[in-house]
C-alpha positions as CSV (number, residue, x, y, z in Angstrom):
1,M,-162.4,96.6,38.4
2,T,-159.1,97.4,39.6
3,K,-157.0,96.2,36.7
4,V,-154.5,98.5,35.3
5,D,-152.2,98.5,32.2
6,L,-148.6,99.3,32.8
7,C,-146.6,99.2,29.5
8,G,-148.7,96.5,28.1
9,V,-148.5,94.5,31.4
10,V,-151.7,93.9,32.9
11,L,-151.7,94.3,36.8
12,K,-154.8,92.8,38.7
13,N,-154.6,95.9,40.8
14,P,-152.3,98.9,41.0
15,V,-150.6,98.0,44.1
16,I,-146.9,97.4,43.7
17,A,-144.5,96.1,46.5
18,A,-141.8,98.7,46.0
19,S,-138.1,97.6,45.5
20,G,-135.8,97.1,48.6
21,T,-138.8,96.5,51.1
22,F,-140.1,93.3,50.0
23,G,-137.1,91.1,49.2
24,F,-138.2,88.9,46.4
25,G,-141.4,88.0,48.0
26,E,-140.4,84.9,50.1
27,E,-140.1,86.8,53.4
28,Y,-143.8,87.9,53.1
29,K,-145.5,84.8,51.9
30,E,-146.5,83.7,55.4
31,Y,-148.5,86.8,56.0
32,F,-150.7,86.8,52.9
33,D,-151.2,85.3,49.5
34,I,-148.5,87.1,47.2
35,A,-150.6,86.5,44.2
36,R,-153.0,89.3,45.3
37,L,-150.4,91.9,44.7
38,G,-150.5,94.0,41.3
39,G,-146.9,93.3,41.1
40,I,-143.4,93.0,42.9
41,S,-140.4,95.2,42.4
42,G,-137.6,93.0,43.7
43,K,-134.5,94.0,45.7
44,G,-132.2,96.1,43.7
45,L,-129.8,94.0,41.5
46,T,-126.3,94.7,40.5
47,I,-124.1,92.6,38.1
48,S,-122.2,91.0,40.9
49,E,-123.2,90.1,44.6
50,K,-123.1,92.9,47.0
51,Q,-123.0,92.8,50.7
52,G,-124.1,96.3,51.4
53,N,-122.9,98.8,53.9
54,D,-121.4,98.4,57.3
55,G,-122.7,99.8,60.4
56,I,-126.3,100.7,61.4
57,R,-128.4,100.2,58.2
58,V,-131.9,101.3,59.3
59,Y,-132.9,103.9,62.0
60,E,-136.3,105.2,62.9
61,S,-137.3,108.8,62.6
62,R,-140.7,110.5,63.4
63,G,-142.9,109.8,60.5
64,G,-140.6,107.3,58.7
65,M,-137.2,105.8,58.6
66,L,-133.7,106.3,57.3
67,N,-131.9,103.5,55.5
68,S,-128.3,102.8,54.4
69,V,-128.5,99.3,53.4
70,G,-126.4,99.9,50.2
71,L,-128.0,97.6,47.6
72,Q,-126.9,94.4,49.3
73,N,-128.3,91.7,46.9
74,P,-127.3,88.3,45.6
75,G,-126.2,89.5,42.1
76,I,-128.0,88.9,38.7
77,D,-126.9,85.3,38.2
78,R,-128.2,84.0,41.5
79,Y,-131.4,86.1,41.0
80,I,-132.1,84.2,37.8
81,D,-131.1,81.0,39.1
82,V,-132.9,81.1,42.4
83,E,-134.9,83.9,43.3
84,L,-136.8,84.5,40.1
85,K,-137.8,80.8,40.0
86,G,-139.4,81.3,43.3
87,M,-141.2,84.8,42.1
88,I,-142.6,83.1,39.1
89,K,-144.9,81.0,41.3
90,Y,-146.4,84.0,42.9
91,N,-148.5,84.7,39.7
92,T,-148.0,88.4,39.8
93,A,-146.1,90.8,37.6
94,I,-142.4,90.7,38.1
95,I,-140.4,93.9,38.0
96,A,-136.6,93.7,38.1
97,N,-134.9,96.6,39.6
98,V,-131.4,97.3,38.4
99,G,-128.6,99.3,39.7
100,G,-124.9,99.9,38.7
101,S,-121.8,102.0,39.2
102,T,-121.0,102.4,35.6
103,V,-123.1,102.5,32.4
104,E,-121.4,99.3,31.6
105,E,-122.6,97.4,34.7
106,Y,-126.2,98.4,33.9
107,M,-126.1,97.3,30.2
108,A,-124.3,93.9,31.2
109,A,-127.2,93.4,33.7
110,I,-129.8,94.2,31.2
111,E,-128.3,91.9,28.6
112,K,-128.6,89.0,31.3
113,L,-132.3,89.9,32.2
114,N,-133.6,90.4,28.6
115,N,-134.5,86.7,28.0
116,E,-135.9,86.0,31.5
117,A,-139.4,85.7,32.5
118,I,-139.7,89.2,33.9
119,D,-142.3,91.8,32.9
120,I,-140.6,95.3,33.4
121,I,-137.1,96.4,34.1
122,E,-136.8,99.2,36.7
123,L,-133.7,101.3,36.3
124,N,-132.4,102.5,39.4
125,I,-130.8,105.7,38.7
126,S,-130.1,106.8,42.1
127,C,-127.0,104.8,42.3
128,P,-123.6,106.4,42.7
129,N,-121.6,106.7,39.4
130,V,-118.3,106.0,40.3
131,L,-116.8,107.8,37.1
132,C,-118.4,111.0,38.4
133,G,-117.1,111.0,41.8
134,G,-119.9,109.0,43.4
135,M,-122.8,111.3,42.2
136,A,-125.9,109.5,41.5
137,F,-126.8,109.1,37.9
138,G,-130.3,110.4,38.8
139,I,-129.0,114.0,39.9
140,K,-128.2,115.7,36.5
141,S,-130.6,115.2,33.7
142,K,-128.0,114.9,30.9
143,V,-126.3,112.0,32.8
144,A,-129.5,110.3,33.3
145,Y,-130.2,110.9,29.4
146,D,-127.2,109.2,28.4
147,V,-127.5,106.2,30.7
148,V,-131.3,105.6,29.8
149,R,-130.6,106.0,26.2
150,K,-127.9,103.5,26.1
151,V,-129.9,101.0,28.2
152,K,-132.9,101.4,26.1
153,S,-130.9,100.5,23.1
154,I,-130.5,96.8,24.3
155,C,-133.4,96.4,26.5
156,T,-136.0,94.1,25.0
157,K,-138.3,94.5,28.1
158,P,-140.5,97.7,28.7
159,L,-138.1,99.9,30.6
160,M,-139.2,101.9,33.6
161,V,-136.8,104.4,35.2
162,K,-137.0,105.2,38.9
163,L,-136.2,108.9,39.8
164,S,-134.7,110.3,42.7
165,P,-136.3,113.3,44.5
166,N,-132.8,114.6,44.8
167,A,-132.6,115.4,41.1
168,E,-131.8,119.1,40.3
169,D,-135.1,119.4,38.5
170,I,-137.4,116.6,38.8
171,V,-139.7,117.5,35.9
172,D,-136.7,118.0,33.4
173,M,-135.3,114.7,34.7
174,A,-138.5,113.0,33.8
175,Y,-138.8,114.5,30.4
176,K,-135.2,113.8,29.6
177,C,-135.6,110.3,30.6
178,C,-138.8,109.8,28.4
179,E,-136.8,111.6,25.5
180,A,-134.1,108.7,25.9
181,G,-136.6,106.2,25.5
182,A,-138.2,105.2,29.0
183,D,-141.4,103.5,28.7
184,A,-142.5,104.3,32.2
185,L,-141.3,106.2,35.3
186,S,-141.5,105.5,38.9
187,L,-140.9,108.1,41.6
188,V,-139.9,108.9,44.2
189,N,-136.9,107.1,45.5
190,T,-135.7,108.2,49.1
191,F,-134.9,111.6,50.0
192,K,-131.3,112.2,51.3
193,G,-131.1,112.8,55.0
194,M,-129.1,112.1,58.1
195,A,-129.3,111.6,61.8
196,V,-126.8,112.4,64.7
197,D,-126.1,110.4,67.9
198,I,-125.7,113.3,70.4
199,H,-124.2,111.0,72.9
200,K,-121.5,109.6,70.9
201,R,-121.4,112.9,68.9
202,K,-121.1,111.4,65.6
203,P,-123.4,110.4,62.7
204,I,-125.5,107.4,63.0
205,F,-124.6,106.1,59.7
206,N,-121.1,105.2,58.5
207,N,-121.8,106.9,55.3
208,I,-123.1,110.0,57.1
209,Y,-126.1,110.4,54.8
210,A,-129.0,107.9,54.3
211,G,-132.4,107.5,52.4
212,V,-135.5,109.0,54.1
213,S,-138.8,107.2,53.4
214,G,-142.1,106.7,55.0
215,P,-145.2,108.8,55.7
216,A,-143.2,112.0,56.4
217,I,-142.1,112.3,52.7
218,K,-145.7,111.8,51.2
219,P,-146.7,115.2,50.7
220,M,-143.6,116.0,48.8
221,A,-143.7,112.8,46.8
222,L,-147.1,113.6,45.8
223,R,-146.3,116.9,44.7
224,M,-143.6,115.6,42.6
225,V,-145.7,112.8,41.1
226,H,-148.2,115.5,40.1
227,E,-145.8,117.6,38.4
228,V,-144.3,114.8,36.3
229,C,-147.6,113.4,35.4
230,K,-148.5,116.6,33.9
231,A,-145.2,116.9,32.0
232,V,-145.0,113.5,30.4
233,N,-146.9,111.2,28.3
234,V,-145.7,107.8,29.8
235,P,-147.3,105.7,32.6
236,V,-146.2,106.8,36.0
237,V,-146.0,104.5,39.3
238,G,-146.1,106.8,42.2
239,M,-144.6,106.1,45.6
240,G,-143.4,107.9,48.7
241,G,-145.0,107.4,52.1
242,I,-148.1,105.4,51.0
243,S,-149.4,103.5,54.0
244,T,-153.2,103.6,53.5
245,F,-155.7,103.1,50.5
246,E,-156.4,106.9,50.8
247,D,-152.9,107.6,50.1
248,A,-153.1,105.4,47.1
249,I,-156.0,107.0,45.8
250,E,-154.4,110.5,46.1
251,F,-151.6,109.4,43.9
252,I,-153.7,108.0,41.4
253,M,-155.8,111.2,41.3
254,V,-152.7,113.2,40.5
255,G,-152.0,110.7,37.5
256,A,-150.3,107.8,38.8
257,Q,-151.1,104.4,36.8
258,A,-150.1,102.4,39.7
259,V,-148.6,102.8,43.3
260,G,-145.6,101.5,45.0
261,V,-145.8,100.6,48.8
262,G,-142.4,100.5,50.6
263,T,-141.9,101.5,54.3
264,A,-145.2,100.5,55.2
265,N,-144.3,96.8,54.7
266,F,-142.1,96.9,57.6
267,I,-144.8,98.3,59.9
268,K,-147.5,96.0,58.9
269,P,-146.5,92.9,56.6
270,D,-149.8,92.5,55.0
271,I,-150.4,96.4,54.5
272,C,-150.6,95.9,50.8
273,I,-153.7,93.7,51.3
274,D,-155.4,96.4,53.4
275,I,-154.7,99.0,50.7
276,I,-155.9,96.7,47.9
277,E,-159.2,96.1,49.6
278,G,-159.5,99.6,50.6
279,I,-159.2,100.7,47.0
280,E,-161.9,98.3,46.1
281,N,-164.3,99.3,48.9
282,Y,-163.8,102.9,47.9
283,M,-164.6,102.2,44.3
284,I,-167.8,100.3,45.3
285,K,-169.0,103.1,47.6
286,E,-168.1,105.8,45.1
287,G,-169.5,104.0,42.0
288,I,-166.2,103.9,40.1
289,K,-166.0,101.1,37.6
290,D,-162.5,101.7,36.5
291,L,-159.7,103.7,38.0
292,S,-159.4,105.6,34.7
293,E,-162.3,107.5,35.8
294,I,-160.3,109.3,38.5
295,R,-156.9,109.0,37.4
296,G,-155.3,112.5,36.9
297,I,-158.3,114.4,37.8
298,I,-156.3,116.8,39.9
């Protein structure tokens, strides 16, 4: 009843644990059966291990949170040797989220993942491009087009590109990524924000700016997903502030094939189960046999 097809990968339901909020699943297995998830998008990976940012990394805000974790991860090799082996046991779709500071880093990571037992590669283009002064790959459409085209040329897995809401034009960005070969899109990543300590009279974060997520961003994320779904012909995974089954249904109604749940996992570790069961109960109550009946009706 809740099965969805994402680039030929059948998910048992449309709920995916979003990258950066669920580790690789190990941290949540004591709270619920991970196999009940539609999929897991693992912690963002880079070709080499990264320790992440110094200073405060997570800061609560009204209606959400800010994070400046900085892509801390064990690196591709350890992921393949250790974390991936654990993820396979969960019997759910595995999505590898990949980041990099140069196109070459992206491509090196993709080459290592091509022959591994993952279902989809999620390309995180919100990473800072060191060759362009630190500006994220996902800000300018032409830059995103170039990196997606090059990655797609060697990628043997379905390629899903994760879009930043900070893009100059989210619809043009989506269109250009699809033109470059993206098989699917996921959006939105975090919005750019900041916080100030008025007693120390300085920014909360060492990097000054941080990523905003949580319920506060949902209306903006929903609007962007709606705009993108109307503009492209590839599956879209919608995310941004989803914390209830009603939120998930809204994203599906504006066109999302599946949804990603992020910050809500920190508030209630088994929130994904609440959302899955809520969707199931909603479908029964409304007499909906397949999510395709309501997908994109808005």
